[in-house]
C-alpha positions in Angstrom: 0.2 0.0 0.2 1.0 3.7 -0.9 0.5 6.7 1.1 1.0 10.1 -0.6 0.5 13.1 1.4 -0.3 16.7 -0.2 0.3 18.9 3.1 3.8 19.8 4.5 4.9 19.4 7.6 8.6 20.1 9.2 9.1 19.2 12.9 11.2 16.2 13.4 11.7 16.8 17.3 8.0 16.2 18.0 7.9 13.4 15.6 10.6 11.6 17.4 9.1 12.1 20.4 5.9 10.8 19.9 7.5 7.8 18.4 9.5 7.2 21.1 6.1 7.4 22.9 4.4 4.9 21.1 7.5 2.2 21.1 7.2 2.7 25.0 3.5 1.6 24.6 4.0 -1.6 23.3 4.7 -2.8 26.6 1.4 -2.0 27.8 -1.1 -2.0 25.0 -1.9 -5.5 23.6 -2.6 -5.0 19.8 0.6 -4.2 18.9 1.9 -7.3 19.2 -1.2 -9.1 17.6 0.5 -9.3 13.8 3.0 -11.9 15.1 0.6 -13.9 17.3 0.5 -17.7 16.8 -2.8 -18.5 15.0 -2.6 -22.8 15.6 -4.8 -22.4 18.5 -7.3 -20.8 16.4 -7.3 -23.0 13.5 -7.6 -25.8 16.0 -10.7 -24.1 17.3 -12.1 -24.1 13.6 -11.7 -27.7 12.8 -14.2 -28.4 15.8 -16.9 -26.8 13.9 -18.8 -29.5 11.7 -18.6 -29.0 8.2 -22.3 -29.8 8.0 -22.2 -26.0 9.7 -22.4 -23.4 6.7 -23.8 -20.3 8.6 -21.6 -18.4 11.5 -23.7 -15.6 13.2 -21.6 -13.1 15.1 -23.6 -11.2 18.6 -21.9 -8.5 19.3 -21.9 -5.0 19.0 -19.2 -2.0 18.2 -15.5 -3.6 18.2 -17.0 -7.1 18.2 -18.1 -7.2 14.9 -17.3 -4.4 13.3 -13.7 -5.4 12.1 -14.6 -8.5 11.3 -17.6 -7.1 9.2 -15.6 -4.8 7.8 -12.9 -7.5 6.5 -15.3 -10.0 5.7 -17.4 -7.4 3.1 -14.0 -6.6 2.0 -13.2 -10.0 0.6 -16.7 -11.6 0.0 -17.1 -10.0 -3.2 -13.5 -11.7 -4.7 -13.0 -14.9 -3.2 -15.5 -18.3 -3.2 -15.7 -18.6 1.1 -16.7 -21.7 3.0 -19.5 -19.9 5.0 -21.5 -17.0 5.1 -21.3 -14.7 8.0 -24.2 -12.7 9.8 -23.6 -10.0 12.1 -26.4 -9.5 14.9 -25.3 -5.8 16.1 -28.5 -3.9 17.0 -31.6 -4.8 19.3 -33.4 -3.2 16.4 -36.3 -5.7 16.6 -36.9 -5.4 12.8 -33.3 -6.2 12.0 -33.5 -9.1 14.2 -36.3 -10.9 12.6 -34.8 -10.3 9.2 -31.5 -11.8 10.1 -32.8 -14.9 11.8 -35.3 -15.3 8.8 -32.3 -15.8 6.5 -30.9 -18.6 9.3 -30.8 -22.5 9.0 -30.5 -22.8 12.8 -29.9 -26.3 12.4 -26.5 -25.2 10.4 -25.5 -22.1 11.9 -23.0 -21.5 14.9 -23.4 -18.3 17.1 -20.2 -16.5 18.3 -21.5 -14.4 21.2 -18.8 -11.6 21.8 -18.5 -9.5 24.8 -15.2 -8.2 26.4 -16.9 -7.8 29.6 -19.3 -10.3 29.4 -22.5 -8.5 30.6 -23.0 -6.5 27.2 -26.7 -5.2 27.1 -26.9 -5.2 23.4 -25.5 -8.6 23.1 -27.2 -10.7 25.9 -30.8 -8.8 25.0 -30.1 -10.8 21.9 -28.2 -13.7 22.7 -31.6 -14.6 25.2 -34.0 -14.0 22.3 -32.1 -16.5 20.1 -31.4 -19.2 23.2 -34.9 -19.0 23.7 -35.4 -20.6 20.4 -32.3 -22.8 19.9 -31.3 -24.2 23.8 -28.6 -26.2 22.2 -25.5 -25.0 24.0 -23.3 -26.7 21.3 -24.6 -24.2 19.0 -22.6 -21.4 21.0 -19.2 -20.0 21.4 -18.4 -17.2 23.7 -15.6 -15.1 23.3 -15.0 -13.0 26.7 -12.3 -11.8 29.1 -10.9 -14.4 31.4 -13.0 -14.5 34.8 -15.8 -12.9 33.3 -19.3 -13.3 34.4 -19.7 -14.4 30.8 -17.3 -17.2 31.5 -18.9 -18.3 34.4 -22.1 -18.9 32.3 -20.4 -20.5 29.7 -19.0 -23.2 31.7 -22.1 -23.3 33.6 -23.8 -24.6 30.1 -20.7 -26.5 29.0 -20.5 -24.1 26.2 -17.2 -23.7 24.5 -15.1 -20.7 25.8 -12.5 -18.4 24.1 -10.5 -15.4 25.5 -9.2 -12.1 24.5 -5.8 -11.5 24.9 -4.6 -9.0 27.8 -5.0 -5.5 27.1 -6.9 -5.4 23.8 -9.6 -2.9 23.7 -12.4 -4.0 21.6 -11.8 -1.4 19.1 -8.6 -2.4 18.5 -9.5 -6.4 18.8 -9.7 -7.3 14.7 -6.6 -8.8 14.5 -7.5 -10.9 17.9 -9.5 -13.9 18.1 -12.7 -11.4 18.3 -11.9 -10.7 14.3 -9.6 -14.3 13.6 -12.2 -17.1 14.8 -15.3 -15.8 12.5 -13.0 -14.8 9.5 -11.1 -18.1 9.9 -14.7 -20.1 10.1 -15.8 -18.2 7.0 -12.8 -19.4 4.7 -10.6 -16.1 4.9 -6.8 -16.2 5.1 -6.6 -14.8 8.4 -2.6 -15.6 8.4 -2.3 -13.1 5.5 -4.4 -10.5 7.2 -1.8 -10.9 10.1 1.4 -10.9 7.4 -0.3 -7.7 6.4 -0.3 -6.0 9.1 3.2 -7.0 10.3 4.5 -5.5 7.3 3.1 -2.2 8.0 4.3 -2.8 11.4 7.7 -3.2 10.8 8.0 -0.5 8.1 6.7 2.1 10.9 9.1 0.7 14.3 11.8 -0.3 11.9 12.3 3.2 10.2 10.4 2.0 6.9 9.0 4.0 4.5 6.0 4.2 6.8 7.5 5.8 9.7 8.1 9.2 8.4 4.6 9.0 6.5 2.4 8.2 9.3 4.4 10.3 11.7 3.9 13.5 9.5 0.3 12.7 9.2 -0.6 12.5 13.1 1.4 15.7 13.7 -0.4 17.4 11.1 -3.8 16.0 12.5 -3.0 16.8 15.8 -1.3 20.6 15.2 -4.4 21.7 13.4 -7.0 19.4 15.0 -8.5 23.0 16.1 -9.1 24.1 12.8 -9.7 20.8 10.6 -11.8 19.1 13.5 -13.2 16.7 11.0 -11.4 13.6 9.3 -13.2 12.2 6.0 -11.9 9.2 4.7 -13.4 9.2 0.9 -13.0 5.5 -0.1 -13.4 4.6 -4.0 -14.7 1.1 -3.7 -18.0 -0.4 -2.4 -16.1 -3.2 -0.5 -15.0 -0.6 2.0 -18.0 0.7 3.0 -17.7 -1.7 6.0 -14.3 -0.6 6.9 -15.7 3.1 6.9 -17.9 1.9 9.9 -14.8 0.5 11.6 -13.3 3.6 11.4 -15.6 5.5 12.6 -15.8 4.0 16.1 -11.8 3.5 16.1 -11.2 7.2 15.6 -14.4 8.7 17.4 -14.5 6.2 20.4 -10.1 6.7 20.8 -9.8 10.3 20.3 -13.1 12.1 21.4 -12.0 12.7 25.1 -10.9 15.0 27.8 -7.3 15.9 27.7 -5.1 14.1 30.3 -3.7 16.9 31.3 -6.2 19.9 31.2 -10.2 20.4 31.3 -10.2 20.3 27.9 -12.5 18.7 25.6 -10.7 17.5 22.1 -10.9 15.1 19.2 -11.4 14.4 15.4 -14.7 13.7 14.1 -14.4 10.8 11.7 -17.1 10.5 8.7 -16.8 7.6 6.4 -17.6 8.4 2.1 -18.0 6.0 -0.7 -17.2 7.7 -4.2 -18.5 8.3 -6.4 -21.8 7.8 -4.8 -21.0 10.8 -2.4 -19.4 12.8 -5.0 -23.1 13.5 -5.3 -24.0 14.3 -1.9 -21.3 15.3 0.8 -18.7 16.4 -1.7 -20.2 19.8 -2.4 -19.7 20.2 1.8 -16.2 19.7 1.1 -15.5 21.9 -1.5 -17.3 24.9 -0.6 -18.6 24.4 2.9 -16.5 25.3 6.0 -13.0 24.6 5.9 -12.4 22.4 8.8 -12.1 19.1 6.9 -9.3 17.0 6.1 -9.7 14.0 3.7 -8.0 10.8 2.8 -8.8 9.2 -0.5 -8.5 5.4 -0.8 -8.5 3.8 -3.8 -7.5 0.0 -5.5 -5.1 0.0 -8.5 -6.0 -3.3 -9.7 -9.8 -4.4 -9.4 -9.2 -7.9 -11.4 -12.2 -7.2 -13.0 -12.3 -6.3 -16.4 -15.7 -5.2 -17.7 -15.9 -2.3 -20.2 -18.2 0.3 -21.2 -19.6 -0.7 -24.5 -19.5 1.2 -27.6 -22.5 2.3 -27.7 -23.7 5.5 -29.2 -27.0 7.0 -27.6 -29.1 9.1 -29.7 -29.2 12.9 -28.2 -26.4 11.5 -25.7 -23.8 11.6 -28.1 -21.2 13.4 -25.6 -21.1 10.6 -23.7 -19.5 8.6 -26.1 -16.4 9.7 -24.5 -17.3 6.7 -22.4 -17.2 3.7 -25.0 -14.4 1.6 -24.5 -13.3 2.6 -20.8 -13.2 -0.1 -18.4 -14.8 0.7 -15.4 -11.9 0.2 -13.1 -10.4 2.8 -14.7 -13.1 5.3 -14.7 -13.6 4.6 -11.2 -10.3 5.7 -10.3 -10.8 8.6 -12.9 -13.3 9.8 -10.7 -11.0 9.4 -7.6 -8.5 11.5 -9.3 -10.5 14.2 -10.4 -12.0 15.1 -7.0 -8.4 14.9 -5.4 -7.3 17.3 -8.0 -10.2 19.9 -7.3 -10.2 19.5 -3.8 -5.8 20.7 -3.8 -6.9 24.1 -6.0 -9.1 24.7 -3.0 -6.2 24.3 -0.7 -8.1 21.3 1.2 -5.7 19.1 3.4 -5.7 15.7 2.0 -3.6 12.8 1.5 -4.3 9.4 -0.9 -4.0 5.7 -0.1 -3.3 3.2 -3.2 -4.2 -0.3 -2.3 -3.0 -2.5 -5.2 -5.6 -5.0 -5.0 -8.3 -6.3 -2.8 -6.9 -9.3 -0.5 -6.3 -10.2 2.9 -3.1 -9.0 2.9 -3.7 -5.6 2.4 -6.5 -5.1 4.6 -4.4 -6.0 7.2 -1.9 -3.4 6.4 -4.7 -0.8 6.2 -6.3 -1.7 9.2 -3.0 -1.8 11.1 -2.1 1.5 9.8 -5.2 3.2 11.2 -4.6 1.8 14.7 -1.1 3.1 14.6 -2.5 6.5 13.1 -5.4 6.4 16.2 -2.7 5.8 18.6 -0.1 8.5 17.5 -2.6 11.2 17.2 -4.2 10.2 20.7 -0.7 10.6 22.4 -0.4 14.0 20.5 -3.3 15.5 21.3 -2.8 14.2 24.8 -5.8 11.9 25.7 -6.3 8.3 27.0 -6.7 6.5 23.5 -7.8 3.4 25.0 -10.6 3.8 27.6 -14.4 5.3 26.5 -15.5 7.1 29.8 -18.2 9.0 27.9 -19.9 5.3 26.5 -19.8 4.0 29.9 -21.8 6.8 31.3 -24.5 6.1 29.2 -24.3 2.3 29.9 -24.8 3.5 34.1 -27.8 5.6 32.8 -29.2 2.9 31.1 -29.0 0.3 33.8 -30.7 2.7 36.4 -33.6 2.6 33.8 -33.8 -1.1 33.3 -33.8 -1.2 37.2 -36.6 0.8 37.6 -38.3 -1.2 35.0 -37.9 -3.8 36.7 -39.1 -2.4 40.1 -42.2 -1.5 37.8 -42.7 -5.1 36.9 -43.0 -6.2 40.3 
């Protein structure tokens, strides 16, 4: 993957200071070591799932589902997979019933994922599904060691797997949380990790990505008061759910009170898909308030060679310039044209080019954004890995549920 920055920044001292901080952080934060992990226990587990199982349903929310979904939806269009993945990640009753209608429960294995073991959304959905299918062997639970969920799984003699130490939910895609469902679907998880490891080495061993990521992070941090909105503009439908993953990673990690002041800071993430969002959000970027930076992501080789036919339409002869043009070339021409237009407006932007759609490139892209998030968090002086704002909402919900229970009595 290639990353080209269109903004300039000269501050080597700040870059080296934050690099040293991130190097030290590796000893405490678990996601940094995931690319080197031994996946044999995961592969051994997948062999315990019968070949008669053709559907895998993930019951989880946020970091428990978004990462695996992003990888699955990226790879699914270009690879014949062993099993289908479904994601129960909302308490919307219409969504729950719709997803269940697509499942053959006799051929479905459920992965119930909750780091704390007490996630309200996850267990409201699980309780409903369990009322329909009480076969404990149809479920695997993924949680932290010694959580209430581990105790429950042992009580019903169901399989239980663990998250590695010090890996937060939104940074967990390369752990059991993401790798188990992906491996069961037939996605090459070793290639996914290899891509992440290549990116990691390029950063920590003074390769191409070190200078690029440091410059980008310092720019975002230095100008976060002005350019408060960070947009990904991805030119492939396969990246739709990657954008959703990025929104959680960026928003939940960086929207905080500073550690050494009372200021509230953060960069608002927005995920866009080209070319369709050229006809909606682009106008706001182009002529709206100058508070946005943009990262364009495009795929160099789609490995699909469909071409616009040589057809001339009466009264629409001006569109004959499209004839013989491959769609893969057209979409990248659209991306390049918007990039050039924004550069003329002096919008801060950069471009990421992915060679092709495969597991290795997605692994690199995800680890790139995890590293970038950690760097920006350190530079704007926030705790990148907690989420007190989310916890506050959970506390209020718990009180509401307790009150509801009292009213039933």
